[in-house]
N, C-alpha and C positions, 0 to 999 in steps of 0.2 A: 974332792966333796970339799966345798967351802960352807963356812959358817958364816950362816944371814944376821944380823947382827936385830938384834932384838928391837921391836916398835918401841922407841920413847913413850913413856906416859906421859900423859898433863897431867900436873899435879892440882889440878882445878874441879878434874873429873872427879867425882863421889859417886860412886855405887850405895845402892840403898835399897836394903834386904828386909822388907818390912812382911811382917808374918802376924797374922789374925785368925784367930782359932775360940772367943767368945762370943760370936753371932749365930746367924742360923747358917747354917749348909756347913759341908765339909772343911777344915781348916787349910788357909790359902795362903801363900808364898808368891810376893811377887817381885823382881827384880826392876829395879829403877835404875836409872843416870840420869845427873845434874851437874850441870858446870858450875860450879859455886860462885864463878867470877860474874857471869851474866842472867845466873838463876836460871834462867832454859829447862827444865825438867820433861824427862823421855818416859813415862812408865813405859818398859819394852817386853817383860815376860813373863807367865807364869813358870815358875818352879816347882821340884820335889819339897815338901814339907818336911817332913823327918830328918831331911837333916841335919843333923847339926849346926848350927853357928861357929866359924873359927874366925880371931881377930887377923883381921886383913887391914894392909894401907890402906886410907882412903875406903873405906866402906862403913858404911853406921847399917847396925839391925836395931830396927825398933821393931817393937812388938803390944799386942794387947794382953800377953801372957809370959810375964820376965820369970814366971816361978818355973816353966819349962827348958826354960834354954839355960845353958853351964856362961853362954857371953852375947852378951846385947848392948846396945849403947844406948837407946833411948826404950823410955816404957811409958805404958798409954794407958793414963785412968781417964776413960769416960767421964766424970761426973765433975774433974776437977780441968778436965783438957778438950773438952769437944769444941766448945765456942772458939777454941786458939786454933784446931784443925779445922773447923770450917774455915776460919777466917783467911787462913792459909791458902786452902782448895779456893776460895772465891777470888784472893789476890792473883795467885800463881794463876788462874782462868783467865780473869780480868785483864788481866795485864799480857795475855796471849803470850807465856811464859811455858806453857804445858803441853804436852803432846801427848795421847796414848795410844799403845798401837792397836791399829785391828783389829787382834785378837783378844784382845781384852775389853770392846766395846761394852762388855754386858756387866762390865763391872764401873765402868763410867759412874763417878759421883753423882754426875747431872742427871740419871736414873733414876734417883731418889732423891732428889731437892722439889719442896714444895714449897707454896709459898707460904707460911705463915700468916702475915697481917700487913697489913699499908700503914705507915703511919707520916710524919711528917720529912724524914729523912729517906720515904720509898718503901720498896717493900722489903721486907723481914723473912728473909728465906728459912728454914729450918729443914732436914732430912726426916725422910718417911721413914721410921724406923719400924715401919710394917714390912715395908720393900727391900729394906738393909741387909747387907749378909756380908760372910768374911769376907768375899772380892772386894765389893763398897769398902770396909776399913783398910784391908791391907790398901787400897790402891789412894783412899786419903793421908794413911800414914806415911806412905811413900814419898808423897806431897808435902804433908809436914816436915817429916826428916830433913827434905832436900831445900826448904825454903829457910830453917833452920842453919843448914851447914852455908846457904849463901849469905843468911843474915852473918854469922861467923866469920865469913871471909872480908862481906863490908865493914866491920867490925875491926876487923883481925889488921887487913893490909898495908902495905911499909907503903913510905910514898918511892916517887920513881927514883930508879939509879941517877938520873941526872940532876938530882935536887929540884926537879921542878915538882910542884904539887900534883898530883892526878887529879885528870880531865874532869872530873865532875866535885871535887872540893871548892867551894867558896864561901869560905871564913868570910868575906867581907859583911855577907848579910845577917852575920851574926854579931859583927861589932858593935857594943855599945848602944843596941838599939835604945830608945828611951820606950816606958811603955807605962801602963796602968793596972792596977786592978782594983 
């Protein structure tokens, strides 16, 4: 009997456990994974809602019902955070960083986006609250948490071991540039 070494884990991969229950339909739990360094997001599968989340390394639990769980990392408050969640979705989608498994296509947020108005900045998009359900919210929460993980990575990353700046660090554009108010 030979022992197979454990597959090495990538510390930049973050699992997102997104749970939504305060919208239409049954409660939904969506599992996603993101690469914190690249910002790519895979909304991977639906899982059992009732399982209580446990603290795990490189896992973020995000929910719209934090009072139901003993452990969570991010709590969603629609009134305060919907515009941020919507911006996270639009940014990830526009940058081509978002992939939703075919089995979850019914929960793709694009299915509940509508144009609210046109203004000088272009189309103003909004979610169709009548068609939105817990599955759509769980996917949006997963994307929001993934974007937060990516943002945290970008802010906290360290310079490379050889002392050279990271490839996209360009401080020269911020050196004492003249400006006026």
